VEXDREN-2710 file (C-alpha; in Angstrom, 1 decimal):
% VEXDREN-2710
k/r/px/py/pz
1/UNK/20.6/-32.4/-95.5
2/UNK/19.5/-33.0/-99.4
3/UNK/21.0/-29.6/-101.8
4/UNK/17.3/-29.9/-102.6
5/UNK/14.7/-28.8/-99.6
6/UNK/11.8/-30.6/-101.7
7/UNK/14.1/-33.7/-102.6
8/UNK/12.8/-34.9/-99.3
9/UNK/13.8/-38.5/-97.5
10/UNK/15.8/-40.6/-99.6
11/UNK/13.3/-43.7/-98.0
12/UNK/12.5/-46.1/-101.2
13/UNK/9.1/-45.7/-102.8
14/UNK/6.5/-47.6/-103.6
15/UNK/6.4/-50.3/-106.1
16/UNK/3.1/-50.5/-108.2
17/UNK/1.7/-52.4/-110.6
18/UNK/2.6/-51.7/-114.3
19/UNK/-0.7/-50.6/-115.0
20/UNK/-2.6/-52.1/-112.3
21/UNK/-5.9/-51.6/-112.6
22/UNK/-6.8/-51.8/-109.0
23/UNK/-5.1/-48.8/-108.5
24/UNK/-7.2/-45.6/-108.7
25/UNK/-8.2/-44.3/-111.7
26/UNK/-8.5/-40.4/-111.2
27/UNK/-6.6/-38.3/-108.5
28/UNK/-7.2/-34.7/-107.1
29/UNK/-3.3/-33.7/-106.7
30/UNK/-4.0/-29.9/-106.1
31/UNK/-2.7/-27.5/-103.4
32/UNK/-4.3/-27.6/-100.2
33/UNK/-6.4/-24.3/-99.0
34/UNK/-7.5/-24.8/-103.2
35/UNK/-10.6/-26.2/-102.9
36/UNK/-9.4/-29.6/-103.1
37/UNK/-11.3/-30.9/-99.4
38/UNK/-14.5/-29.5/-100.8
39/UNK/-14.4/-31.1/-104.4
40/UNK/-13.5/-34.6/-102.6
41/UNK/-16.4/-34.3/-100.7
42/UNK/-18.8/-33.2/-103.7
43/UNK/-17.1/-36.4/-105.8
44/UNK/-17.6/-38.9/-103.3
45/UNK/-21.2/-38.6/-103.1
46/UNK/-21.8/-39.3/-106.6
47/UNK/-23.3/-42.8/-107.0
48/UNK/-21.0/-43.4/-109.8
49/UNK/-17.9/-42.5/-107.9
50/UNK/-15.8/-44.1/-104.9
51/UNK/-13.6/-42.2/-102.8
52/UNK/-12.5/-43.7/-99.4
53/UNK/-13.3/-42.3/-96.3
54/UNK/-9.8/-41.6/-95.8
55/UNK/-8.6/-38.3/-97.7
56/UNK/-4.8/-37.7/-98.5
57/UNK/-2.9/-41.0/-98.7
58/UNK/-0.4/-39.3/-100.3
59/UNK/1.2/-42.9/-100.8
60/UNK/2.7/-42.0/-104.5
61/UNK/4.6/-39.4/-103.1
62/UNK/7.8/-41.4/-102.1
63/UNK/10.4/-38.8/-101.8
64/UNK/7.7/-37.2/-98.9
65/UNK/8.5/-39.1/-95.3
66/UNK/6.9/-41.9/-94.7
67/UNK/4.8/-40.3/-91.5
68/UNK/3.8/-37.6/-94.4
69/UNK/3.1/-40.1/-96.9
70/UNK/1.1/-42.7/-95.3
71/UNK/-2.5/-43.7/-95.4
72/UNK/-3.8/-44.4/-91.8
73/UNK/-6.4/-47.0/-92.2
74/UNK/-7.6/-48.1/-89.0
75/UNK/-5.5/-46.5/-87.2
76/UNK/-2.7/-48.0/-88.6
77/UNK/0.0/-47.1/-91.0
78/UNK/-0.3/-48.6/-94.7
79/UNK/3.2/-50.3/-94.9
80/UNK/3.0/-52.1/-98.5
81/UNK/1.4/-51.4/-101.6
82/UNK/-1.3/-54.4/-101.6
83/UNK/-2.3/-51.9/-97.7
84/UNK/-2.8/-48.9/-100.1
85/UNK/-5.0/-50.6/-102.3
86/UNK/-7.2/-51.9/-99.6
87/UNK/-8.4/-48.6/-98.8
88/UNK/-10.7/-48.6/-102.6
89/UNK/-11.6/-52.4/-102.0
90/UNK/-15.2/-51.2/-100.9
91/UNK/-15.9/-49.4/-104.5
92/UNK/-18.7/-51.1/-106.4
93/UNK/-18.4/-52.6/-110.1
94/UNK/-18.3/-49.9/-112.7
95/UNK/-17.5/-46.9/-110.0
96/UNK/-15.4/-44.7/-110.8
97/UNK/-12.4/-44.6/-108.1
98/UNK/-10.5/-42.1/-107.2
99/UNK/-8.6/-40.2/-104.0
100/UNK/-7.3/-36.6/-102.8
101/UNK/-3.7/-35.9/-101.9
102/UNK/-2.5/-32.5/-101.9
103/UNK/1.2/-33.7/-101.4
104/UNK/1.1/-35.3/-105.2
105/UNK/1.5/-31.6/-106.6
106/UNK/4.4/-30.2/-105.0
107/UNK/6.1/-34.3/-105.1
108/UNK/8.8/-34.6/-107.8
109/UNK/8.2/-38.3/-107.4
110/UNK/4.5/-38.9/-107.4
111/UNK/3.5/-38.0/-111.1
112/UNK/5.8/-41.0/-112.6
113/UNK/5.1/-43.4/-109.9
114/UNK/0.9/-42.4/-110.4
115/UNK/2.0/-43.2/-114.2
116/UNK/3.6/-46.4/-113.5
117/UNK/0.6/-47.7/-111.6
118/UNK/-2.1/-46.3/-113.6
119/UNK/-0.9/-44.6/-117.2
120/UNK/-4.8/-44.1/-118.1
121/UNK/-5.5/-42.3/-114.8
122/UNK/-7.0/-39.0/-115.0
123/UNK/-5.5/-36.5/-112.9
124/UNK/-7.5/-32.9/-111.2
125/UNK/-5.2/-30.0/-110.0
126/UNK/-6.2/-27.3/-108.7
127/UNK/-4.5/-23.8/-108.2
128/UNK/-5.2/-20.1/-105.8
129/UNK/-3.6/-17.0/-106.6
130/UNK/-0.4/-17.4/-104.8
131/UNK/-0.6/-14.8/-101.7
132/UNK/-4.6/-15.8/-100.6
133/UNK/-2.9/-18.9/-100.9
134/UNK/0.1/-18.7/-98.8
135/UNK/-1.9/-16.9/-96.4
136/UNK/-4.4/-20.2/-95.9
137/UNK/-1.8/-22.3/-96.1
138/UNK/0.1/-20.5/-93.1
139/UNK/-3.3/-20.5/-90.9
140/UNK/-4.1/-24.0/-91.6
141/UNK/-0.7/-25.5/-90.3
142/UNK/-0.8/-23.2/-87.1
143/UNK/-4.4/-25.2/-87.0
144/UNK/-2.5/-28.4/-87.1
145/UNK/0.8/-27.1/-85.2
146/UNK/3.2/-27.8/-87.3
147/UNK/4.1/-23.7/-87.7
148/UNK/5.0/-21.9/-84.9
149/UNK/5.4/-18.4/-86.4
150/UNK/1.9/-16.5/-85.4
151/UNK/1.9/-14.5/-88.4
152/UNK/2.7/-15.1/-92.4
153/UNK/5.3/-12.5/-92.4
154/UNK/7.0/-13.7/-89.7
155/UNK/6.6/-17.3/-91.2
156/UNK/8.1/-16.1/-94.4
157/UNK/11.2/-14.3/-92.3
158/UNK/11.9/-17.2/-91.0
159/UNK/12.8/-19.5/-94.2
160/UNK/16.4/-18.8/-94.6
161/UNK/17.0/-19.8/-91.5
162/UNK/14.6/-23.0/-91.9
163/UNK/16.2/-23.8/-94.8
164/UNK/19.4/-24.6/-92.9
165/UNK/17.7/-26.2/-90.4
166/UNK/17.3/-23.8/-87.6
167/UNK/14.3/-22.0/-86.0
168/UNK/11.6/-25.0/-86.8
169/UNK/9.0/-26.2/-84.3
170/UNK/10.4/-29.6/-82.8
171/UNK/7.4/-31.7/-85.0
172/UNK/9.5/-30.3/-88.2
173/UNK/13.1/-30.9/-87.3
174/UNK/13.4/-34.0/-89.9
175/UNK/11.5/-32.0/-92.9
176/UNK/11.6/-28.3/-92.9
177/UNK/10.7/-28.1/-96.5
178/UNK/7.1/-28.2/-95.2
179/UNK/7.5/-24.3/-94.0
180/UNK/9.3/-23.1/-97.2
181/UNK/6.3/-21.2/-98.3
182/UNK/7.6/-20.1/-101.1
183/UNK/8.8/-23.1/-102.7
184/UNK/4.9/-24.0/-103.5
185/UNK/4.3/-21.1/-105.6
186/UNK/6.0/-22.9/-108.7
187/UNK/3.1/-24.0/-110.5
188/UNK/4.4/-23.9/-113.9
189/UNK/6.8/-26.6/-112.9
190/UNK/4.4/-28.6/-110.9
191/UNK/2.2/-28.7/-114.4
192/UNK/5.0/-29.6/-116.6
193/UNK/5.7/-32.8/-113.8
194/UNK/2.5/-33.9/-114.6
195/UNK/2.4/-33.4/-118.5
196/UNK/6.0/-35.1/-118.7
197/UNK/4.0/-38.0/-116.8
198/UNK/0.4/-37.9/-118.4
199/UNK/-0.6/-36.8/-122.4
200/UNK/-2.4/-32.9/-121.8
201/UNK/-6.1/-34.7/-122.4
202/UNK/-5.9/-36.8/-119.0
203/UNK/-4.7/-33.6/-117.2
204/UNK/-7.6/-31.5/-116.0
205/UNK/-6.5/-27.9/-114.4
206/UNK/-8.7/-26.2/-112.3
207/UNK/-8.6/-22.5/-110.9
208/UNK/-9.9/-22.1/-107.6
209/UNK/-11.5/-18.7/-107.6
210/UNK/-13.2/-20.0/-110.8
211/UNK/-15.0/-23.1/-108.2
212/UNK/-15.9/-20.4/-105.8
213/UNK/-17.6/-18.0/-108.2
214/UNK/-20.1/-21.1/-110.6
215/UNK/-19.4/-24.3/-108.0
216/UNK/-22.2/-25.9/-110.4
217/UNK/-20.1/-25.6/-114.0
218/UNK/-16.6/-26.1/-112.4
219/UNK/-18.3/-29.9/-110.9
220/UNK/-20.2/-30.4/-114.4
221/UNK/-16.8/-29.9/-116.0
222/UNK/-15.2/-32.5/-113.4
223/UNK/-17.9/-34.8/-114.0
224/UNK/-17.5/-34.8/-117.9
225/UNK/-14.0/-34.9/-117.4
226/UNK/-14.2/-38.1/-115.8
227/UNK/-16.8/-39.6/-118.2
228/UNK/-19.9/-39.9/-115.1
229/UNK/-23.2/-38.7/-115.3
230/UNK/-23.4/-35.0/-115.1
231/UNK/-27.3/-34.8/-113.8
232/UNK/-26.9/-36.2/-110.1
233/UNK/-27.6/-33.0/-108.2
234/UNK/-24.6/-32.7/-105.8
235/UNK/-24.0/-30.3/-102.9
236/UNK/-22.3/-28.0/-102.6
237/UNK/-19.5/-28.1/-100.3
238/UNK/-16.9/-25.4/-98.2
239/UNK/-14.8/-27.7/-96.5
240/UNK/-11.7/-27.3/-94.5
241/UNK/-12.8/-23.3/-94.1
242/UNK/-9.3/-21.2/-92.7
243/UNK/-9.7/-20.4/-89.5
244/UNK/-6.9/-18.7/-87.2
245/UNK/-5.4/-20.3/-83.5
246/UNK/-5.9/-17.4/-81.2
247/UNK/-3.2/-19.2/-78.9
248/UNK/-1.1/-21.9/-78.8
249/UNK/-1.3/-21.8/-74.9
250/UNK/-4.6/-22.0/-74.7
251/UNK/-4.5/-25.0/-77.4
252/UNK/-2.5/-26.6/-74.9
253/UNK/-4.4/-26.3/-72.1
254/UNK/-7.8/-27.2/-73.9
255/UNK/-5.0/-30.4/-75.0
256/UNK/-4.3/-31.3/-71.5
257/UNK/-7.7/-31.1/-69.9
258/UNK/-8.8/-33.5/-72.4
259/UNK/-6.6/-36.0/-72.5
260/UNK/-3.6/-34.8/-70.2
261/UNK/-1.8/-36.5/-67.3
262/UNK/-1.9/-35.7/-63.3
263/UNK/-4.4/-36.5/-60.8
264/UNK/-6.2/-33.3/-61.0
265/UNK/-6.8/-33.3/-64.5
266/UNK/-7.8/-37.1/-64.3
267/UNK/-10.2/-36.3/-61.6
268/UNK/-12.1/-33.4/-63.2
269/UNK/-12.5/-35.5/-66.5
270/UNK/-14.3/-38.1/-64.5
271/UNK/-16.2/-35.4/-62.9
272/UNK/-17.1/-34.7/-66.1
273/UNK/-17.7/-38.1/-67.2
274/UNK/-20.3/-38.4/-64.6
275/UNK/-22.8/-35.7/-65.0
276/UNK/-22.6/-35.0/-69.3
277/UNK/-23.2/-37.5/-71.8
278/UNK/-20.6/-38.3/-74.4
279/UNK/-22.2/-36.7/-76.9
280/UNK/-22.6/-33.8/-75.4
281/UNK/-18.9/-33.9/-74.1
282/UNK/-18.1/-34.0/-77.8
283/UNK/-19.7/-31.0/-78.9
284/UNK/-18.8/-28.9/-75.7
285/UNK/-15.3/-29.7/-76.4
286/UNK/-15.3/-28.6/-80.3
287/UNK/-17.6/-25.3/-78.7
288/UNK/-14.0/-24.7/-76.6
289/UNK/-11.6/-25.2/-79.4
290/UNK/-13.6/-23.1/-81.7
291/UNK/-15.0/-20.6/-79.3
292/UNK/-11.9/-19.7/-77.2
293/UNK/-8.5/-21.7/-78.9
294/UNK/-9.7/-20.8/-82.7
295/UNK/-11.8/-17.9/-84.3
296/UNK/-11.9/-16.3/-87.9
297/UNK/-9.1/-15.5/-89.7
298/UNK/-7.9/-11.6/-89.3
299/UNK/-8.0/-9.9/-92.6
300/UNK/-4.9/-10.1/-94.4
301/UNK/-1.5/-8.1/-93.9
302/UNK/-2.7/-5.7/-96.9
303/UNK/1.3/-5.0/-97.1
304/UNK/2.1/-8.0/-97.1
305/UNK/0.1/-9.0/-99.8
306/UNK/0.8/-6.6/-102.3
307/UNK/4.4/-7.8/-101.7
308/UNK/3.7/-11.7/-102.4
309/UNK/2.1/-10.4/-105.6
310/UNK/4.3/-8.3/-106.5
311/UNK/7.1/-11.3/-106.0
312/UNK/4.7/-13.8/-107.5
313/UNK/3.8/-11.8/-110.9
314/UNK/6.4/-13.3/-113.2
315/UNK/4.9/-16.4/-112.1
316/UNK/1.2/-15.9/-112.4
317/UNK/1.5/-14.6/-116.1
318/UNK/3.6/-18.2/-117.0
319/UNK/1.7/-20.1/-115.6
320/UNK/-1.4/-18.1/-117.6
321/UNK/0.7/-18.1/-120.8
322/UNK/1.3/-22.0/-120.2
323/UNK/-2.5/-22.5/-119.4
324/UNK/-3.4/-20.0/-122.7
325/UNK/-5.5/-17.7/-120.1
326/UNK/-5.3/-14.2/-118.9
327/UNK/-4.7/-15.2/-115.2
328/UNK/-2.8/-12.1/-114.0
329/UNK/-5.9/-10.5/-115.3
330/UNK/-8.5/-13.1/-113.1
331/UNK/-6.3/-12.2/-110.2
332/UNK/-5.6/-8.3/-110.7
333/UNK/-1.7/-8.8/-110.8
334/UNK/-2.5/-7.0/-114.5
335/UNK/-3.2/-3.8/-112.0
336/UNK/-0.6/-4.1/-109.4
337/UNK/0.7/-0.7/-108.3
END
């Protein structure tokens, strides 16, 4: 394993053409659970902007294993740079073309790779208060079955073992870095990589909490940054809300009923198909998943939240100084007991 956990896979990276105008001309690179999906959904409804239906192409994060990097177009992985560019072929002449990949913010290679393809690209980076970010990230990784630890406290306690390749879910046996939560909160380092690749005027830094408080003002700022009309009314969005997996065993049972083998399960599925129309079956499936397997998040672990805020206080102060903004005040880090 690499000495640096975030060095990732030794696979060769993409080979974009320097200054390739076919590549997207803007990129949303902010952290997951920090407003990236909501911003993506809002921007793609703007008549002067094209973003593909597929979010998270991750193509330029060449230091990530390919199964986490490659886009899926028509159900198949993109094997070439041309496949990646094909995602943007439907764009109309004159539209601003963009994509959103949260992996780019913590990839060491992505900023330079993007700059090689589009040195004039505009970058939108989103950051969130660290403790709430990690809490939501843990819930998301549980939801998509990457994280096996039921609580964030348990997941954090496993980080040393996971760094050494132990205590990993089978899906993450080859790439434990995804579950090293503390490594995600290296905000200043991540911004410096972006600024090493692009001049400051091409990088827009957004704070998730600003976006939540004044959706419309943040969106106008983004539209101005992209040089498109700021007058269209775009519906605000809270996409990808945090939810809690009540039980992985329940999730396994529902998945087995939907797709599993075995004569009893197959007979049950056939009987259901004969009496329930396809649309109703899909609604029923979603209702069961949301009502039985998943639920609203539990209240945050207040003691853990305080521990994390104390741990990340210096990082928050450093980010505030880097951005010339009082983030310690905004996030309450100046009032820690």
